[in-house]
C-alpha positions as CSV (number, residue, x, y, z in Angstrom):
1,M,-128.8,-21.0,3.2
2,K,-129.4,-19.7,6.7
3,K,-129.3,-16.0,6.2
4,S,-130.4,-15.2,9.8
5,V,-126.9,-16.0,11.0
6,R,-124.5,-15.8,8.0
7,R,-124.1,-13.9,4.8
8,A,-124.5,-15.7,1.5
9,V,-121.6,-15.2,-1.0
10,I,-121.7,-15.9,-4.7
11,A,-118.1,-15.7,-6.0
12,G,-116.9,-16.1,-9.6
13,N,-113.5,-17.8,-10.3
14,W,-112.5,-16.9,-13.8
15,K,-109.5,-19.1,-13.7
16,M,-107.1,-18.4,-16.7
17,N,-109.7,-16.5,-18.8
18,M,-110.3,-12.9,-19.8
19,T,-107.8,-10.2,-21.0
20,P,-107.9,-6.9,-19.1
21,S,-110.2,-5.3,-21.7
22,E,-112.5,-8.3,-21.6
23,A,-112.4,-8.2,-17.8
24,K,-113.4,-4.6,-17.8
25,A,-116.5,-5.3,-19.9
26,A,-117.5,-8.4,-18.0
27,V,-117.3,-6.7,-14.6
28,E,-119.2,-3.7,-15.8
29,E,-121.9,-6.0,-17.3
30,T,-122.1,-8.2,-14.1
31,A,-122.4,-5.1,-11.9
32,R,-125.2,-3.7,-14.1
33,L,-127.2,-7.0,-14.2
34,T,-126.9,-7.7,-10.5
35,N,-127.5,-4.2,-9.3
36,G,-130.0,-4.1,-6.5
37,M,-129.5,-7.7,-5.6
38,S,-128.6,-7.2,-2.0
39,G,-129.4,-10.7,-0.7
40,C,-125.8,-11.9,-1.1
41,D,-122.3,-10.6,-1.6
42,V,-121.1,-10.7,-5.2
43,V,-117.3,-11.4,-5.8
44,L,-115.3,-11.9,-8.9
45,C,-111.9,-13.5,-8.6
46,V,-109.8,-12.7,-11.6
47,P,-106.3,-13.4,-13.0
48,F,-103.5,-11.2,-11.6
49,V,-103.1,-9.1,-14.8
50,D,-106.9,-8.3,-14.8
51,L,-106.9,-7.0,-11.3
52,P,-106.4,-3.2,-12.0
53,A,-109.0,-3.2,-14.8
54,A,-111.5,-5.2,-12.8
55,I,-111.1,-3.1,-9.7
56,E,-111.5,0.1,-11.7
57,A,-114.6,-1.3,-13.4
58,A,-116.1,-2.3,-10.1
59,A,-115.5,1.0,-8.3
60,G,-118.6,2.4,-6.9
61,T,-120.6,-0.8,-7.4
62,H,-121.6,-3.6,-5.1
63,V,-119.2,-6.1,-6.9
64,K,-116.0,-7.0,-5.0
65,I,-112.9,-8.1,-6.7
66,G,-110.5,-10.9,-5.6
67,A,-107.3,-12.7,-6.7
68,Q,-107.0,-16.4,-7.4
69,N,-103.9,-17.1,-5.3
70,V,-101.4,-15.4,-2.9
71,H,-97.9,-16.4,-1.8
72,F,-97.1,-16.7,2.0
73,A,-93.9,-14.7,1.8
74,E,-93.8,-11.0,1.9
75,K,-91.2,-10.9,-0.9
76,G,-88.2,-12.9,-2.2
77,A,-87.0,-15.4,-4.8
78,F,-90.4,-16.8,-5.7
79,T,-90.6,-16.3,-9.5
80,G,-94.2,-16.1,-10.8
81,E,-95.7,-15.6,-7.3
82,V,-97.5,-12.5,-5.9
83,S,-97.6,-11.4,-2.3
84,A,-100.4,-10.3,-0.1
85,K,-98.9,-6.8,0.1
86,M,-98.8,-6.5,-3.7
87,L,-102.5,-7.6,-3.9
88,A,-103.5,-5.2,-1.1
89,E,-101.8,-2.2,-2.9
90,V,-103.6,-3.0,-6.1
91,G,-106.9,-3.0,-4.2
92,A,-108.1,-6.6,-4.2
93,E,-110.3,-7.5,-1.2
94,Y,-110.7,-11.3,-1.5
95,V,-108.3,-14.1,-2.4
96,I,-108.9,-17.8,-3.3
97,V,-106.6,-20.2,-1.5
98,G,-106.1,-23.9,-2.0
99,H,-108.2,-24.3,-5.2
100,S,-108.1,-28.0,-6.4
101,E,-106.3,-26.9,-9.6
102,R,-103.6,-25.3,-7.6
103,R,-103.3,-28.5,-5.5
104,Q,-103.4,-30.8,-8.6
105,Y,-101.2,-28.9,-11.0
106,F,-98.9,-26.7,-8.9
107,G,-98.1,-28.9,-5.9
108,E,-100.1,-27.1,-3.3
109,T,-100.3,-29.0,0.0
110,D,-102.3,-28.5,3.1
111,E,-99.1,-27.0,4.7
112,T,-98.7,-24.4,1.9
113,V,-102.5,-23.7,1.8
114,N,-102.3,-23.0,5.5
115,L,-99.4,-20.7,5.2
116,R,-101.1,-18.8,2.3
117,T,-104.3,-18.5,4.3
118,K,-102.6,-17.0,7.3
119,A,-100.6,-14.6,5.2
120,A,-103.7,-13.4,3.4
121,L,-105.6,-13.0,6.7
122,A,-102.7,-11.1,8.3
123,A,-102.8,-8.6,5.3
124,G,-106.6,-8.0,5.9
125,F,-108.1,-10.1,3.1
126,K,-111.2,-12.2,3.0
127,V,-110.1,-15.7,2.2
128,I,-112.1,-18.2,0.2
129,L,-110.5,-21.4,1.4
130,C,-111.1,-24.4,-0.9
131,L,-111.1,-28.0,0.1
132,G,-112.7,-31.3,-1.0
133,E,-112.1,-34.9,-1.9
134,V,-111.1,-36.6,-5.2
135,L,-113.2,-39.2,-6.9
136,E,-111.1,-42.2,-5.6
137,Q,-111.6,-40.9,-2.0
138,R,-115.4,-40.6,-2.5
139,K,-115.6,-44.1,-4.0
140,A,-113.5,-45.4,-1.0
141,G,-116.1,-43.9,1.4
142,I,-113.6,-41.6,3.1
143,T,-114.9,-38.2,2.1
144,S,-115.7,-37.3,5.7
145,E,-112.2,-38.2,6.9
146,I,-110.5,-36.3,4.1
147,V,-112.6,-33.2,4.4
148,S,-112.4,-33.1,8.1
149,M,-108.6,-33.4,8.0
150,Q,-108.3,-30.8,5.3
151,T,-110.4,-28.3,7.4
152,K,-108.2,-28.9,10.5
153,L,-104.9,-28.7,8.6
154,D,-105.7,-25.7,6.4
155,L,-107.0,-23.7,9.4
156,A,-104.2,-24.6,11.8
157,G,-103.1,-21.5,13.7
158,V,-106.1,-19.4,12.5
159,S,-107.9,-17.8,15.4
160,A,-111.6,-17.7,16.1
161,E,-111.5,-13.9,15.5
162,E,-109.8,-14.4,12.1
163,M,-112.5,-16.8,11.1
164,A,-114.8,-13.8,10.6
165,N,-112.8,-13.3,7.3
166,V,-112.8,-16.9,6.2
167,I,-115.2,-18.4,3.7
168,I,-114.9,-22.1,3.1
169,A,-115.6,-23.5,-0.4
170,Y,-116.4,-27.2,-0.6
171,E,-115.4,-28.3,-4.0
172,P,-115.6,-32.0,-4.7
173,V,-112.6,-32.4,-7.1
174,W,-114.5,-34.9,-9.2
175,A,-117.0,-32.1,-10.0
176,I,-114.6,-29.4,-11.0
177,G,-114.8,-28.7,-14.7
178,T,-116.2,-32.1,-15.4
179,G,-119.9,-31.2,-15.7
180,L,-120.6,-33.5,-12.8
181,T,-122.3,-32.0,-9.8
182,A,-122.8,-33.3,-6.3
183,T,-126.5,-33.8,-5.6
184,P,-128.0,-31.2,-3.3
185,D,-128.1,-33.8,-0.6
186,Q,-124.4,-34.7,-1.1
187,A,-123.5,-31.0,-1.0
188,E,-125.5,-30.4,2.2
189,E,-124.0,-33.5,3.8
190,V,-120.4,-32.4,3.3
191,C,-121.0,-28.7,4.1
192,A,-122.7,-29.8,7.3
193,L,-119.7,-31.9,8.1
194,I,-117.4,-29.0,7.6
195,R,-119.6,-26.9,10.0
196,R,-119.4,-29.7,12.6
197,T,-115.6,-29.7,12.2
198,L,-115.5,-25.9,12.7
199,A,-117.6,-26.3,15.8
200,S,-115.1,-28.8,17.2
201,L,-112.3,-26.3,16.5
202,Y,-113.9,-23.0,17.4
203,G,-117.3,-23.6,19.0
204,D,-120.8,-23.4,17.7
205,T,-121.0,-19.6,17.4
206,V,-118.1,-19.4,14.9
207,A,-119.3,-22.5,13.1
208,E,-122.8,-21.1,12.6
209,A,-121.5,-17.8,11.5
210,T,-119.0,-19.1,8.8
211,T,-120.1,-19.0,5.2
212,I,-119.6,-22.4,3.4
213,Q,-120.0,-22.3,-0.3
214,Y,-120.5,-25.2,-2.8
215,G,-117.9,-25.1,-5.6
216,G,-118.5,-28.0,-7.9
217,S,-119.9,-27.0,-11.2
218,M,-122.7,-24.9,-9.8
219,N,-124.5,-23.1,-12.6
220,D,-127.6,-21.2,-13.5
221,A,-129.6,-24.4,-13.9
222,N,-128.8,-26.1,-10.6
223,A,-128.1,-23.2,-8.3
224,A,-131.5,-22.8,-6.8
225,E,-131.8,-26.4,-5.6
226,L,-128.2,-26.4,-4.2
227,L,-128.8,-23.1,-2.4
228,S,-132.0,-24.3,-0.9
229,K,-129.9,-26.5,1.5
230,E,-129.4,-25.1,5.0
231,N,-125.6,-25.4,5.0
232,V,-124.9,-24.3,1.5
233,D,-124.3,-20.5,1.8
234,G,-123.4,-19.6,-1.7
235,G,-121.2,-20.8,-4.5
236,L,-117.7,-20.6,-6.0
237,I,-118.6,-20.4,-9.7
238,G,-116.3,-21.4,-12.5
239,G,-117.4,-21.4,-16.1
240,A,-120.8,-19.8,-15.5
241,S,-119.1,-16.7,-13.9
242,L,-117.6,-15.9,-17.4
243,V,-121.0,-15.2,-18.8
244,P,-122.6,-12.3,-16.9
245,A,-126.2,-13.4,-17.7
246,K,-125.6,-16.9,-16.4
247,F,-123.8,-15.6,-13.3
248,T,-126.6,-13.2,-12.6
249,K,-129.1,-16.1,-12.6
250,I,-127.1,-17.7,-9.8
251,V,-127.0,-14.4,-7.9
252,E,-130.8,-14.3,-8.3
253,A,-131.1,-17.8,-6.9
254,A,-129.3,-16.5,-3.7
255,Q,-131.8,-13.8,-3.1
256,A,-134.4,-16.1,-1.5
């Protein structure tokens, strides 16, 4: 992390876990355990049905609440989707866009990720934009080409000013929910690549100010080593975020 120029962010992605009552208890416990840890922003991105309970539980604390997806249309015949306006009225502040599971299971493309990103930014959200290569692409030696292309396509039409509200989460797809983790050097290499790509799009000032998380099975055991790298500015945490004690260990690691 390079805290002199950018803010570290530890964000939990609960995926399809936690009922509203469970969410309330988990947010309250997370807020209690991480109280006073001001060295990074703490965010929990929860299922849509949990948002009211989570937002109520986080009120008056340092914990921020986000959603896991947003549609690009304001309203319409999009059964099962939720608009940015809906999320804003509920009180969410962050939204995850382009998670690998959305791309893999629900047909998300770089085009739709771009549209969702722009809709979320227009509504005033902070966007956690996910991108990363699959195992076959890494084995083929084209990680740099894939990640650079995704960065450019997913941010097409996003202004330099809007980048102040964009967090990029590098998530090697082969390390999502598999127990596999990129080595700290691998994570640093790709996060640095993303920063260079941002510099080519927006200039060095924007690139240096943009928070880039690592999002591939970061947990309480490996967080400190991953976060020691200059271009790894936090984490998008899956399974470990469901256990407040484990999530707190990761937040602690981001205090250095």
